[in-house]
N, C-alpha and C positions, 0 to 999 in steps of 0.2 A: 503494499499500500504506499502511495507516496502522497504527500500533502504539499499542494502549491501555496496555499494560504492558511494560517493558523491564527484564529482570533479569540480574543477574550470578550466577555460582555462589555467591558470598559472601551475596548477598541472599537467595537461596533457603535456604541454611543457616541465615541469622539468621530467617526465617520459621518453619522447622522447630523452631528452639530456642524461639521465642515461644509455639509451641503445646505446648512440653513434651516434644519428642522429643530423644533423645540422639543421638551419633554412631553408635551401633550400630543404630538403628533405621531408617536410611535409608543409601543410597548415590547419590552424584551422579556424572554424566558429562557433559561438555561436548563439543560438536563445532562445528568451524567456526572462523573467524577474521575479521578486519576485511575482507581481501580478499574472501572469499566473501560477506560481508555486502554490500559494495558491488557485487559482481557480481549478488547477487539483486535489489538495487535497480535496477541498470541492465539487467535482463533478459538477462544474459549466460548462455549455456549451459554445462554442466558441462565439456563437451568443449573449450571456449576455455581453460580452466586447466589447468595440469599437475597430475599426481598429487600432487606435493609440495606445491603450492599448496592442493589441496583438502584434504589429510590433515592439515596443520598445524593444531594445536589451540592457540588462544589463550584463556586463561581469561578475560581482560579484555574480549573482544568475541566471545562465542560466538553462533553463530546458532541452535543448538538445545542447550537443557540438559534432560537425561534424569534423572528422580529414580524410584528405587525405594524406597517406604515401606512398612514392615512394621509393623503395629499392635502395640505391646506387650502381652503377656498380661494384665498387671495394670493396663492403661489403663482408667479409668473417666471418664466425662465426665457432668457435672450436665445435668439435663433443663432446656432453656431455659423461662424464665417466660413465661407467657402474656401477649400483648398484643393488645390490640383491633385488628381489622383498620381499615386506613386507609379513610376515606371522604371524598368530596370535601365541600368547605365549600358549594357552591352546588348548585341543581339542574342535573341534566344538560341539555345543549342539546336543543332540539326542532326537528324538520324542518319547515322552512316550504315548502310546495309552490308558493306564489307567487314568493318570491325564489330558490327552488331551491338553498338551503343551510341549514345549521343556524344557529339564532339561540338566544340566552340568554334 
């Protein structure tokens, strides 16, 4: 398993504040703890842990962070400015039937 992003609830709150949302525009709920994280990485089944271990919520090591965000009525965003599409600097590779692969 590979993680591209790893957040804590405080980091998610900071992201919401950076885009201009207030505390009343969203609700956050965290689920899981360090033990369930390690159990997930070790491929442990849920029935190998007790209900108390599964239901304990550790805000510093959540497995899942759920957010419900409601767009404010008065929220307006500016239209992004136009940017020219990216194009490669060189010519695309051409297929060489003799060599059996693409060449520049």
